C-alpha atoms as one frame of an Amber mdcrd trajectory, in Angstrom:
protein
   0.115   0.006  -0.083   2.003   3.489  -1.204   1.584   6.376   1.179  -0.592
   9.398   0.842   2.369  11.769   1.758   1.156  14.061   4.214  -2.176  13.771
   6.250  -3.817  17.094   7.227  -6.924  16.070   9.956  -9.089  18.544  10.608
 -10.631  17.950  14.124  -8.271  16.100  16.351 -10.903  13.661  17.930 -11.927
  10.164  18.237 -12.867   9.904  14.430  -9.904  11.829  12.764  -7.216  10.636
  15.562  -7.982   7.222  14.915  -7.777   7.693  11.015  -4.032   9.540  12.073
  -3.100   6.401  14.403  -4.110   3.837  11.881  -2.297   5.601   8.952   0.508
   6.157  11.210   0.840   2.378  12.414   1.031   1.231   9.024   3.207   3.561
   7.723   0.955   4.928   5.071   1.824   8.273   5.264   4.564  10.339   5.741
   3.625  12.892   8.752   0.718  13.867  10.119  -0.624  17.358  10.633  -3.272
  18.249  13.046  -5.796  21.449  13.291  -8.035  21.827  16.044  -9.038  25.299
  17.406  -8.283  24.827  20.967  -3.931  24.751  21.215  -4.543  22.395  24.430
  -5.816  19.787  22.302  -3.300  20.269  19.851  -0.887  19.932  22.308  -2.274
  16.718  23.938  -2.661  15.184  20.399   0.965  15.554  20.025   2.242  14.060
  23.469  -0.106  11.370  22.326   1.572  10.737  19.544  -1.601  11.460  17.446
  -0.069  14.219  15.062   3.157  15.352  14.397   2.963  18.873  14.471  -0.570
  20.542  15.149  -1.915  24.099  14.621  -4.905  26.251  15.503  -5.419  28.117
  12.222  -6.408  26.201   9.017  -4.480  28.428   6.269  -1.373  28.056   8.305
  -1.666  24.418   7.835  -2.835  24.020   4.109   0.041  25.883   3.198   2.627
  23.051   4.147   0.586  20.469   1.675   1.969  19.244  -1.821   0.057  17.369
  -4.351  -0.244  13.910  -3.114  -1.629  14.541   0.226  -4.635  13.833   1.986
  -6.902  16.146   4.102  -9.292  14.303   6.243 -12.360  16.833   7.262 -13.174
  14.883  11.017 -15.655  18.087  12.126 -19.557  18.042  12.940 -21.689  17.559
  10.061 -22.801  21.240  10.049 -19.477  22.479  10.246 -18.212  21.227   7.133
 -19.430  24.315   4.926 -17.190  26.547   6.970 -14.367  24.366   6.556 -14.921
  23.799   2.686 -14.627  27.637   2.472 -11.193  27.879   3.631 -10.502  24.966
   1.707 -11.505  26.864  -1.403  -8.965  29.706  -0.538  -5.865  27.870   0.264
  -6.266  24.222  -1.005  -2.759  23.693  -2.800  -3.546  21.832  -6.463  -3.404
  17.843  -6.275  -4.526  17.644  -2.936  -6.959  15.063  -1.868 -10.143  15.900
   0.341 -12.357  13.518   2.040 -14.426  13.524   5.413 -16.410  11.226   8.015
 -19.594  13.184   8.286 -22.662  10.888   8.667 -24.965  12.848   6.633 -23.505
  12.951   2.672 -26.487  14.626   1.404 -24.945  17.723   3.882 -21.614  17.221
   2.652 -22.837  17.434  -1.084 -24.542  20.470  -0.562 -21.755  22.430   1.475
 -19.512  21.452  -1.307 -22.033  22.482  -4.181 -22.647  26.118  -2.378 -18.908
  26.625  -1.679 -17.444  25.474  -4.958 -20.713  25.639  -7.231 -20.285  22.034
  -7.939 -18.526  18.636  -6.801 -14.981  19.076  -7.080 -13.083  16.429  -8.220
 -10.767  16.178  -5.632 -13.202  15.556  -2.976 -14.297  12.141  -2.363 -17.153
  12.507   0.849 -16.775   9.290   2.907 -18.324   7.987   6.334 -16.615   5.287
   8.604 -19.550   3.332  10.401 -17.169   2.661  13.688 -16.951   4.947  16.846
 -17.065   4.575  20.671 -18.812   6.132  23.603 -15.893   8.028  24.386 -15.030
  10.913  22.270 -11.870  13.372  21.919  -8.561  12.771  21.059  -7.580  10.596
  24.082 -10.049   7.952  22.997  -8.245   7.707  19.232  -6.794   4.287  18.855
  -5.159   2.669  15.746  -7.646  -0.341  15.611 -10.876   1.663  15.621 -11.473
   1.166  11.702 -10.163  -2.470  11.236 -12.590  -4.933   9.816 -15.265  -2.107
   9.864 -16.792  -0.742   6.719 -15.842   2.647   5.203 -18.800   3.849   2.730
 -17.734   6.603   0.112 -20.173   8.156  -1.973 -18.082   9.684  -4.849 -19.911
  11.600  -7.626 -19.483  11.003 -11.227 -16.869  13.239 -11.976 -14.728  12.553
  -8.988 -11.140  12.026  -9.967 -10.150   8.219 -10.528  -6.371   9.150  -8.856
  -8.538  11.018  -5.959 -10.734   8.363  -5.198  -7.855   5.403  -5.401  -5.893
   7.697  -2.544  -8.758   7.852  -0.318  -9.616   3.958  -0.965  -5.771   2.967
  -0.052  -5.813   5.300   2.618  -8.968   3.341   4.458  -7.878   0.102   3.469
  -4.581   0.818   4.916  -6.376   1.274   7.796  -7.805  -1.912   7.720 -10.873
  -0.975   6.856 -13.578  -2.708   4.233 -14.181   0.268   1.350 -17.975   0.462
  -0.107 -19.573   2.843  -2.584 -22.686   4.126  -2.559 -24.929   6.808  -4.040
 -25.490   9.841  -1.533 -29.114   9.375  -1.325 -28.911   5.581  -0.633 -26.313
   6.037   2.139 -28.380   9.022   3.576 -31.550   6.823   3.546 -29.691   3.722
   4.718 -27.945   5.531   7.771 -31.461   6.897   9.061 -32.824   3.768   9.184
 -29.789   1.891  10.762 -27.996   4.262  12.762 -29.913   7.816  13.307 -33.157
   6.006  13.888 -32.046   3.673  16.710 -30.355   7.123  18.614 -33.893   8.802
  17.939 -35.306   5.908  19.950 -32.803   5.448  22.640 -32.609   9.543  23.119
 -36.234   9.683  23.567 -36.841   6.506  25.806 -34.067   7.753  28.333 -35.302
  11.109  28.389 -39.118   9.991  28.660 -38.025   7.733  31.824 -35.977  10.625
  33.451 -38.960  12.612  33.483 -41.107  10.104  34.731 -41.386  10.560  38.485
 -42.760   7.232  39.023 -40.059   5.707  37.653 -37.380   6.959  40.087 -35.991
   3.847  40.447 -35.656   2.307  37.032 -32.236   3.333  36.243 -31.079   1.985
  39.846 -32.574  -1.346  38.485 -32.201  -1.716  35.040 -31.054  -4.633  33.607
 -27.964  -5.392  30.871 -30.654  -5.589  27.623 -31.746  -1.527  29.258 -28.453
  -0.805  29.416 -27.523  -2.016  26.001 -29.895  -0.785  24.357 -29.680   2.618
  25.665 -25.974   2.901  25.822 -26.097   5.061  22.601 -27.956   7.757  24.536
 -24.605   8.681  26.131 -23.123   9.675  22.578 -22.651  13.256  21.988 -25.567
  15.498  22.023 -24.330  18.023  19.761 -23.119  15.873  16.904 -26.544  13.817
  16.942 -28.214  17.418  16.728 -26.562  18.267  13.688 -27.362  14.900  12.303
 -31.034  15.220  12.894 -31.200  18.300  11.309 -28.539  17.477   8.472 -30.568
  14.280   7.139 -34.017  15.711   8.396 -36.215  14.475   5.628 -34.621  10.391
   5.662 -34.824  11.000   9.450 -38.284  11.750   9.662 -39.555   9.042   6.779
 -37.850   6.447   9.015 -39.502   7.809  12.085 -43.128   7.834  10.406 -42.574
   3.624   9.571 -41.292   3.049  12.954 -44.105   5.035  14.176 -46.768   2.909
  12.315 -45.378  -0.051  12.749 -45.213   0.544  17.012 -48.925   1.708  16.408
 -49.837  -1.524  15.032 -47.756  -3.499  17.970 -49.418  -1.161  20.460 -52.775
  -2.421  18.983 -51.793  -5.880  19.294 -51.140  -5.799  22.952 -53.910  -4.038
  23.836 -56.058  -6.575  21.729 -54.329  -9.733  22.812 -53.584 -10.519  19.571
 -51.344 -13.403  19.986 -50.757 -14.538  16.489 -49.779 -10.797  15.764 -47.223
 -10.482  18.565 -45.781 -13.589  17.357 -45.694 -12.592  13.912 -43.398  -9.174
  15.051 -41.471 -11.071  17.386 -40.487 -14.381  14.910 -39.673 -12.141  12.174
 -37.579  -9.624  14.383 -35.707 -12.526  16.017 -35.249 -14.149  12.545 -33.933
 -10.872  10.916 -31.657 -10.346  14.238 -29.884 -13.561  14.033 -29.489 -13.349
  10.155 -27.854  -9.683  11.003 -25.630 -11.232  13.228 -24.428 -13.635  10.509
 -23.836 -11.130   8.405 -21.731  -8.676  10.689 -18.664 -10.244   9.272 -19.422
 -10.081   5.909 -20.824  -6.780   4.510 -22.942  -3.844   5.677 -26.321  -2.606
   3.930 -26.687  -5.315   1.401 -28.795  -8.553   1.458 -26.457 -11.567   0.940
 -26.863 -14.839   2.873 -23.680 -16.480   1.684 -21.027 -17.014   4.429 -17.485
 -15.815   4.252 -15.220 -17.691   2.090 -14.007 -21.513   3.298 -11.584 -23.576
   2.162 -11.344 -27.375   2.394  -8.023 -29.143   3.086  -8.445 -32.960   2.575
  -5.649 -35.003   3.779  -5.273 -38.513   2.121  -6.258 -41.522   3.189  -8.519
 -43.255   6.291 -12.029 -45.245   6.654 -15.452 -44.176   7.530 -17.479 -45.927
   9.953 -20.404 -45.640  12.544 -23.935 -44.727  12.523 -24.452 -41.196  11.143
 -27.837 -38.859  10.900 -27.503 -36.434   8.226 -29.536 -33.499   7.847 -33.528
 -33.273   7.077 -34.471 -33.624   3.353 -33.572 -30.090   1.403 -36.609 -31.015
  -0.818 -39.456 -31.677   1.932 -37.844 -28.769   3.809 -38.996 -26.265   1.257
 -42.192 -27.974   0.714 -43.188 -28.207   4.263 -42.519 -24.381   4.859 -44.573
 -23.687   1.643 -47.474 -25.491   2.200 -47.423 -25.137   5.650 -47.901 -21.538
   5.184 -50.720 -21.813   2.606 -52.772 -24.170   4.701 -55.519 -23.398   7.303
 -54.242 -24.037  10.631 -50.951 -25.051  12.535 -48.581 -27.238  11.191 -45.766
 -29.123  13.253 -42.294 -29.783  11.077 -39.702 -32.009  12.596 -36.174 -32.812
  10.909 -36.403 -29.494   9.047 -33.183 -28.456   7.425 -31.411 -26.028   8.945
 -29.229 -24.986   5.829 -29.406 -21.634   4.152 -31.594 -22.768   1.284 -34.279
 -23.726   3.336 -33.371 -20.800   5.485 -34.249 -18.796   2.477 -37.459 -20.432
   1.453 -38.785 -20.080   5.373 -37.730 -16.007   5.590 -39.851 -15.472   2.363
 -42.512 -16.814   3.775 -41.919 -14.645   6.811 -41.641 -11.573   4.725 -45.027
 -12.198   3.297 -46.797 -11.966   6.749 -46.809 -16.069   8.218 -45.895 -16.174
  11.828 -43.254 -19.242  11.923 -41.313 -20.187  14.792 -38.233 -21.725  15.103
 -36.263 -23.683  13.885 -35.030 -25.059  17.194 -33.470 -28.519  16.991 -35.185
 -28.924  13.288 -38.704 -28.377  14.657 -40.889 -25.278  13.123 -44.038 -24.312
  13.898 -46.028 -22.461  10.894 -49.099 -20.580  11.442 -50.787 -20.899   8.219
 -52.851 -18.192   6.365 -54.985 -20.116   3.794 -54.351 -20.323   0.428 -55.416
 -16.536  -0.189 -53.673 -15.058   2.872 -50.200 -14.042   1.950 -49.317 -10.150
   2.117 -47.233  -8.267  -0.236 -43.609  -8.604   1.303 -41.858  -4.879   1.860
 -39.376  -5.692  -0.430 -37.645  -8.208  -3.045 -37.821 -12.062  -1.707 -34.317
 -12.928  -1.454 -33.119 -16.304  -1.950 -29.709 -16.799  -1.747 -28.505 -20.117
  -3.694 -31.640 -21.650  -3.651 -33.268 -22.610  -7.097 -35.965 -24.753  -5.559
 -36.931 -21.783  -3.574 -37.167 -19.542  -6.907 -39.080 -21.989  -8.937 -41.612
 -22.889  -7.014 -41.988 -19.490  -5.607 -42.848 -18.367  -8.751 -45.594 -20.995
  -9.504 -46.958 -20.166  -5.972 -46.885 -16.269  -6.388 -48.336 -16.399  -9.601
 -51.706 -16.334  -8.517 -51.155 -13.516  -5.806 -53.031 -10.390  -5.463 -49.667
  -8.298  -5.448 -46.579  -8.003  -7.206 -43.142  -9.532  -5.829 -39.465  -9.761
  -6.999 -37.463 -12.839  -6.823 -33.676 -12.101  -6.252 -30.784 -14.263  -5.357
 -26.913 -14.681  -5.073 -24.431 -14.479  -8.079 -24.741 -18.364  -8.369 -28.411
 -18.353  -8.324 -28.619 -15.310 -10.757 -26.976 -17.439 -13.564 -29.187 -19.968
 -13.515 -32.336 -20.138 -16.382 -35.855 -19.518 -14.996 -37.833 -19.195 -18.397
 -38.352 -23.178 -18.272 -40.123 -22.080 -15.291 -41.750 -18.866 -16.434 -43.031
 -19.942 -20.019 -45.548 -22.618 -18.543 -46.704 -20.215 -16.020 -47.189 -17.714
 -18.587 -49.654 -20.040 -20.456 -51.508 -20.165 -17.170 -51.917 -16.621 -17.409
 -49.093 -15.366 -15.225 -47.228 -12.468 -15.582 -43.592 -13.260 -14.961 -40.799
 -10.724 -16.314 -37.028 -12.219 -16.014 -33.680 -11.071 -16.488 -31.542 -11.158
 -19.785 -31.512 -14.548 -21.147 -34.071 -15.802 -19.003 -32.296 -15.621 -15.685
 -33.066 -13.808 -12.347 -34.264 -11.678 -11.304 -37.938 -12.527 -11.620 -40.483
  -9.734 -11.088 -43.791 -11.888 -10.503 -46.886  -9.210 -11.034 -50.459  -9.797
 -10.015 -52.368 -11.228 -12.689 -55.591 -12.124 -11.493 -57.486 -15.671 -12.550
 -55.427 -18.238 -13.958 -56.123 -20.710 -15.861 -55.335 -24.577 -15.649 -53.366
 -25.922 -18.676 -52.124 -29.313 -19.723 -48.254 -29.209 -19.690 -45.936 -31.543
 -21.368 -42.465 -31.294 -19.866 -39.559 -30.699 -22.262 -36.999 -31.939 -19.599
 -37.474 -34.252 -16.410 -37.408 -31.555 -13.950 -39.589 -31.814 -10.540 -38.870
 -28.239  -9.780 -40.723 -27.117 -13.141 -43.541 -29.752 -12.587 -43.996 -28.396
  -9.056 -43.891 -25.102 -10.184 -47.237 -25.501 -12.528 -48.825 -27.766 -10.230
 -48.614 -25.034  -7.114 -49.716 -22.311  -9.544 -52.603 -24.680 -10.458 -54.076
 -24.431  -6.515 -55.211 -20.869  -7.811 -56.201 -21.532 -11.188 -59.676 -22.286
 -13.180 -60.195 -25.693 -13.827 -57.475 -28.708 -14.065 -53.808 -28.528 -14.064
 -51.909 -31.604 -15.405 -48.009 -32.189 -15.965 -46.874 -34.764 -17.913 -43.051
 -35.595 -17.340 -40.926 -37.405 -19.732 -39.239 -39.466 -16.966 -39.834 -39.962
 -13.491 -38.832 -36.834 -11.184 -39.102 -36.523  -7.330 -43.108 -36.539  -6.009
 -42.447 -34.829  -2.706 -45.156 -31.824  -3.883 -47.822 -34.520  -4.621 -46.994
 -36.609  -1.663 -47.023 -33.755   0.774 -49.929 -31.835  -1.353 -51.996 -35.497
  -0.582 -50.776 -34.956   2.834 -52.046 -31.632   3.708 -55.757 -32.838   2.306
 -55.704 -31.357  -0.988 -56.360 -34.042  -3.976 -53.958 -35.143  -6.739 -54.719
 -37.166  -9.420 -51.753 -39.238 -10.126 -51.557 -41.570 -13.392 -48.101 -42.841
 -14.328 -46.353 -39.677 -15.688 -49.530 -37.547 -15.133 -50.186 -35.437 -11.937
 -53.438 -33.222 -11.908 -54.956 -30.987  -9.762 -58.027 -28.588  -9.475 -58.148
 -25.139  -8.720 -59.985 -23.952  -5.481 -59.457 -26.408  -2.643 -57.824 -25.884
   0.403 -55.003 -27.351   2.582 -55.309 -28.399   5.956 -52.674 -28.392   8.658
 -50.520 -31.596   9.225 -47.690 -32.943  11.108 -44.625 -33.648   9.022 -41.836
 -35.513   9.933 -38.740 -34.891   7.543 -36.609 -37.788   6.700 -32.582 -37.533
   6.092 -31.976 -36.012   2.872 -30.648 -38.810   0.351 -28.251 -36.366  -1.151
 -26.762 -35.433   2.008 -26.394 -39.337   2.690 -24.872 -40.030  -0.819 -21.856
 -38.556  -0.028 -21.085 -40.922   2.917 -22.561 -43.870   0.840 -19.774 -43.458
  -1.850 -17.093 -42.673   1.285 -17.735 -45.973   2.485 -18.260 -47.847  -0.843
 -14.675 -46.554  -2.084 -12.672 -46.539   1.315 -11.379 -50.633   1.900 -12.528
 -51.288   5.983 -15.348 -48.560   5.810 -18.505 -49.932   7.424 -21.370 -46.963
   7.226 -25.155 -46.997   8.702 -27.310 -43.695   8.185 -30.056 -43.622   9.769
 -33.616 -42.569   9.076 -32.912 -41.832   5.398 -35.837 -41.020   2.788 -35.705
 -43.866  -0.009 -38.594 -42.174  -2.147 -38.347 -44.594  -4.988 -38.421 -41.009
  -7.364 -34.845 -40.158  -5.561 -33.454 -43.791  -5.005 -31.065 -43.850  -8.355
 -27.844 -43.584  -5.950 -28.922 -46.805  -4.257 -29.292 -48.600  -7.724 -26.481
 -46.997  -9.162 -24.132 -47.850  -6.340 -25.069 -51.695  -6.422 -24.949 -51.780
 -10.214 -20.980 -50.638  -9.445 -20.989 -53.387  -7.259 -21.796 -51.192  -3.904
 -22.300 -53.544  -0.730 -25.633 -51.595   0.294 -28.401 -53.094   2.405 -31.637
 -51.284   3.436 -32.623 -51.711   7.224 -35.547 -51.254   9.199 -37.457 -49.765
   6.094 -40.755 -48.090   6.986 -43.401 -45.478   5.985 -43.111 -41.964   7.656
 -45.678 -39.290   6.847 -46.247 -41.120   3.222 -42.353 -40.895   2.673 -40.800
 -44.440   2.879 -37.664 -44.284   5.141 -34.658 -46.649   5.742 -31.422 -46.990
   7.654 -28.970 -47.517   4.893 -25.935 -49.598   5.679 -22.641 -49.407   3.136
 -19.534 -51.725   3.490 -16.648 -51.295   1.520 -16.534 -53.102  -1.937 -14.555
 -52.975  -5.306 -16.588 -51.443  -7.610 -16.558 -51.628 -11.559 -17.503 -49.419
 -14.264 -20.867 -49.411 -15.829 -22.833 -47.757 -18.295 -25.651 -45.698 -16.132
 -29.067 -46.579 -17.738 -30.679 -43.566 -18.401 -33.467 -44.263 -16.647 -31.760
 -43.814 -13.586 -30.291 -40.426 -14.314 -33.669 -38.514 -12.776 -33.407 -40.387
  -9.857 -29.957 -39.377  -9.007 -29.564 -36.054 -10.692 -28.266 -34.150  -7.228
 -26.222 -37.214  -6.468 -23.953 -37.362  -9.504 -20.824 -35.212  -8.056 -20.642
 -38.118  -5.510 -20.667 -40.588  -8.049 -18.365 -39.493 -10.352 -15.916 -39.891
  -7.401 -17.206 -43.498  -7.082 -16.356 -44.148 -11.232 -12.832 -42.711 -10.366
 -12.377 -45.674  -7.960 -13.887 -48.538  -9.755 -12.171 -50.707 -12.045 -12.568
 -49.628 -15.835 -15.082 -47.078 -17.907 -18.194 -45.572 -16.468 -20.173 -43.390
 -19.061 -23.247 -41.356 -18.268 -25.708 -40.031 -20.825 -29.036 -38.035 -20.711
 -27.861 -35.724 -18.061 -28.115 -32.308 -19.837 -29.713 -30.999 -16.450 -26.184
 -31.143 -14.937 -24.978 -28.315 -16.682 -27.447 -25.966 -15.394 -27.467 -26.783
 -11.946 -25.508 -24.210  -9.028 -22.797 -25.129 -11.596 -22.021 -26.570 -14.800
 -21.570 -29.835 -12.902 -20.147 -32.076 -15.556 -17.506 -29.554 -16.685 -16.736
 -28.906 -12.934 -16.288 -32.182 -12.014 -14.293 -33.209 -15.217 -12.057 -30.251
 -14.723 -11.552 -31.198 -10.871 -10.824 -35.089 -11.986  -8.364 -34.185 -14.501
  -6.455 -31.802 -11.915  -6.248 -34.617  -9.650  -4.952 -37.323 -12.595  -8.278
 -38.959 -13.757  -9.104 -39.280 -16.921 -12.401 -37.681 -17.213 -13.928 -36.770
 -20.835 -17.070 -34.317 -20.397 -19.648 -35.073 -23.509 -22.749 -32.842 -24.170
 -25.036 -34.638 -21.994 -22.647 -36.764 -19.403 -19.656 -37.814 -19.093 -17.152
 -40.858 -19.736 -14.340 -41.288 -16.672 -11.561 -44.077 -16.826 -11.687 -45.662
 -13.294  -9.080 -47.194 -11.418  -9.309 -49.674  -9.067  -7.066 -50.491  -6.035
  -4.698 -48.083  -3.827  -4.674 -44.287  -4.189  -6.623 -42.924  -7.643  -6.487
 -39.520  -6.656  -3.578 -37.475  -7.336  -3.176 -34.220  -4.751  -4.108 -30.620
  -6.189  -5.947 -27.759  -5.734  -9.553 -27.733  -7.172 -12.395 -24.970  -7.531
 -15.949 -25.781  -6.370 -17.549 -23.066  -8.189 -19.156 -22.411  -4.815 -21.247
 -25.329  -6.010 -22.009 -27.569  -2.669 -22.142 -30.334  -3.973 -18.766 -30.832
  -6.052 -17.189 -29.546  -2.831 -18.138 -32.225  -0.545 -17.857 -34.567  -3.162
 -14.018 -33.804  -3.673 -13.440 -34.065   0.157 -14.730 -37.969   0.050 -12.093
 -37.989  -2.949  -9.223 -37.716  -0.349 -10.108 -40.801   1.014  -8.496 -42.246
  -2.163  -6.075 -39.770  -2.658  -1.977 -40.162  -2.333  -1.964 -36.395  -1.398
  -3.605 -33.088   0.091  -6.734 -31.927  -1.657  -7.415 -28.233  -1.670 -11.175
 -27.635  -2.131 -11.828 -23.490  -3.298 -15.275 -22.067  -2.726 -17.026 -24.149
  -0.199 -19.000 -21.695   1.950 -22.335 -22.727   0.106 -21.717 -26.452   1.625
 -23.963 -24.849   4.470 -27.212 -24.368   1.945 -27.693 -28.103   2.292 -25.352
 -29.670   4.878 -24.423 -27.320   7.359 -22.685 -29.569   9.542 -20.996 -31.442
   6.514 -17.237 -31.067   7.910 -17.985 -31.826  11.548 -19.444 -35.208  10.601
 -17.087 -35.785   7.999 -14.401 -35.720  10.754 -16.329 -37.629  13.128 -16.895
 -40.681  10.920 -13.092 -40.571   9.840 -12.418 -38.222   7.034  -9.374 -36.023
   7.585 -10.760 -32.623   6.545  -9.764 -29.226   7.670 -11.742 -26.195   6.902
 -10.099 -22.720   6.447
């Protein structure tokens, strides 16, 4: 990181002093000059080592600056204009100016008033950091470390000036973000300024309440934590309230409206309304806590970057219970929300994909308690009880959520936007949007039919007879769910069997579904009735440990309570055809779904031509099966699997690339792959593979380490949490030598 020359700090207090100390500690400036009207404060700053020289008159200090130097304006918001007026007359050319005021509209107005426009050398900024203490004695060099700095450059801001400010804040250890002035002030009004309004008002109210004279004496930690910010500098916050008046008033009005609704719910004893507010608030706060280490003021459910380090060798053994079935977890939330009455769910998968669906329905007004250890309680609102969400529904990495919700929302009486993360935003959505449009839905997509989706209120839908062009449970389910809101019958006919969880669960909620071979039919106008749902363990998650035991000599694993739905059991048939030793124990039916304990012991595998009829029944398990194929004697050939190219990644190409890196011959084809296997001894060399953010690819290559010669490093594994939050923990407990960085 290059130096910024001299740093001139105008206003040497907590904010300006901490910036100076941070740059000095990083060796990112040659000298620090401080300007403060109080001579004593300047001397104190010098004594503390915050500045090297101190001045009381700004023009005198400005005369020392040269091109490449940086000025940091750290004065109260309403004092910025008077500083700018002095800068106009005395600032040397080539010097960069930035600031730390928390209202950027006020800074922009001050600049335009002084210079007639936003000067190219001015880079407005706002550090999102602070302390209860103030003054230069509170300054410290780590105040901004791992905090966000929001810059609001104008279109004409000079590139060199912007770069200088970015580098300075990065040297201070901060993460630099950019926003428009308007977005910044609205966001800060809601997330910083409004909380201060509430805290100041609450403490002032209680301080003037004669009947509550002991309240401060006996206040518990929650009260102290909540009102801590009321001890902030009153002058600074007076200035902020006046400078950001309009945005703050808008936030206060919205809060007042919601507070009034909450008061009414308390007054009327409306338990459901209270639970709605509290569960939504808790979920939002818990989600925010997870995001603190990531990025401020943006919607994202992606976790921090994660790398798997898999050491070679080992065996797997024991009895394992993998997380609940993701497909059923999604559908239990959706149908439970649309049912009449209270639905109890056990075994819910607490992964990010399923949680995205849960949060979407909370945003549409459904009261959902939990999840707590896989238990969820859903207070259904009926087929027509959903409400317009306050903003776009963010669905993270979940294609299932987006496609099935498109069907459900097509018949609602409000408009809603569906968005997702970078990976989901690349996935095709016209395969769902097109049949829904045939039913009368109004759906807009992004370029090339990709997210985001805008689903508009379209009035009454019409039932259709839809022949699926590809075997896709998501497309089938989206059409059938839209059929709940359509006039007449809606039928789907699939070219090959796909998972039938939607049909089974609809029947479990009392909704009639006619099934005749490849055809499934629903009639609109029915009613869903609350039910108890027991979600079995996900066979897609179990598949990684099934393959691990199948390829690793000496292994013996039993996977408990696994769903073996006949539309999902392809991995069992394929592994058995390859010679796998698989035994189904304690088979039973739970909530209409077949379940078993699956015991897998090591046995030598052989390459096969995978029957195309099994492909749709194992579509999510192929990354794991490709690892088994690499450890089998002879060639394994997969055809008829075009769907793998439009999953979270192009799984055919991604797996072929990774296998090649690890020394396995893997030749991708248009609709499949040819893998040359090797039986006996280590199969995989060590190396670094990229999972491309695809959870199943990451877990598959972790399993490959059991037959590796050297360490396998797997990049971009954060999304494993979308389907299998405790994969690494369970893998290590069963015998894999896996680390998570």
